[in-house]
C-alpha positions in Angstrom: -41.4 -78.2 15.7 -42.4 -75.1 14.7 -43.6 -73.4 11.7 -39.8 -72.5 10.7 -38.3 -75.0 11.3 -41.4 -77.0 9.8 -40.6 -74.4 6.6 -37.1 -74.7 5.9 -37.2 -78.7 6.3 -39.7 -78.5 3.7 -37.6 -75.9 1.9 -34.6 -78.7 2.1 -36.1 -82.0 1.1 -37.6 -80.2 -2.1 -34.4 -78.7 -3.4 -33.3 -81.4 -3.1 -35.4 -83.5 -4.8 -35.5 -81.2 -7.6 -31.4 -81.3 -7.6 -32.0 -84.9 -8.0 -34.6 -84.9 -10.5 -32.8 -82.6 -12.9 -29.7 -84.5 -12.5 -31.8 -88.0 -13.7 -33.5 -85.7 -16.0 -29.8 -84.2 -18.0 -28.2 -87.4 -18.0 -31.1 -88.9 -19.2 -31.6 -86.2 -22.2 -27.6 -87.0 -23.3 -28.4 -90.7 -23.6 -31.8 -90.0 -25.7 -29.2 -87.6 -27.4 -26.3 -90.0 -28.2 -28.0 -93.1 -29.4 -30.7 -91.0 -31.8 -27.3 -89.5 -33.3 -26.0 -93.1 -33.2 -29.1 -94.4 -35.4 -28.8 -91.6 -38.0 -24.9 -91.8 -39.0 -26.1 -95.8 -39.0 -29.3 -94.5 -41.4 -31.4 -95.8 -38.9 -33.0 -92.8 -37.9 -34.3 -90.0 -40.6 -34.3 -86.3 -39.3 -36.8 -84.7 -41.3 -37.8 -81.1 -42.5 -41.1 -78.9 -41.1 -42.5 -79.8 -44.6 -41.2 -83.0 -44.7 -43.0 -83.7 -41.2 -46.6 -81.6 -41.4 -46.9 -84.2 -44.6 -46.6 -87.3 -42.4 -48.8 -85.4 -40.3 -50.9 -84.4 -42.8 -51.1 -88.0 -44.5 -51.5 -89.8 -41.6 -54.7 -87.8 -40.5 -56.1 -88.6 -44.5 -55.5 -92.1 -43.4 -56.9 -92.0 -40.5 -60.2 -90.0 -42.0 -60.7 -91.2 -45.2 -63.2 -93.6 -45.7 -63.8 -93.2 -49.4 -62.2 -96.2 -51.5 -59.8 -94.7 -53.9 -59.4 -91.4 -52.8 -56.1 -89.5 -53.3 -54.1 -87.8 -51.2 -52.4 -84.4 -53.1 -50.1 -82.6 -51.0 -48.5 -79.2 -52.9 -45.0 -77.2 -51.8 -44.0 -73.9 -52.0 -40.9 -73.5 -54.4 -37.9 -72.0 -53.0 -37.4 -69.0 -53.4 -34.1 -67.4 -54.3 -31.8 -67.4 -57.6 -32.6 -70.6 -60.0 -30.4 -71.5 -63.1 -31.8 -72.1 -66.0 -29.5 -74.4 -68.1 -31.5 -74.1 -71.4 -32.3 -70.4 -71.5 -28.6 -69.4 -69.3 -30.3 -66.6 -67.6 -31.0 -66.4 -63.8 -34.1 -66.6 -62.7 -35.3 -65.3 -59.2 -39.4 -66.5 -59.4 -39.7 -69.8 -61.2 -42.8 -68.6 -62.5 -41.0 -66.3 -64.9 -39.5 -69.2 -67.0 -42.9 -70.5 -68.2 -43.4 -66.8 -69.8 -40.7 -66.8 -72.1 
């Protein structure tokens, strides 16, 4: 067998393997997505926001690294940007800290 035939066989085998792997990979992804959708609908799983995910990761790190008894985990969120309606004052506020000044 010469070098050219060997390279062609190698390329064909590689291409077929990649097609087979890609097909199995796509089927597995579809099955996982279907299962996750069903679990979310049944409320067995929840979709977390980025902030909730960061909170859980930080809390797990806190628990893993903390050796002091009675230590307190603190998490601070950022106020959402946008317009807030303050019902007591009847004003539109862009910055939540403006409510404390009046």
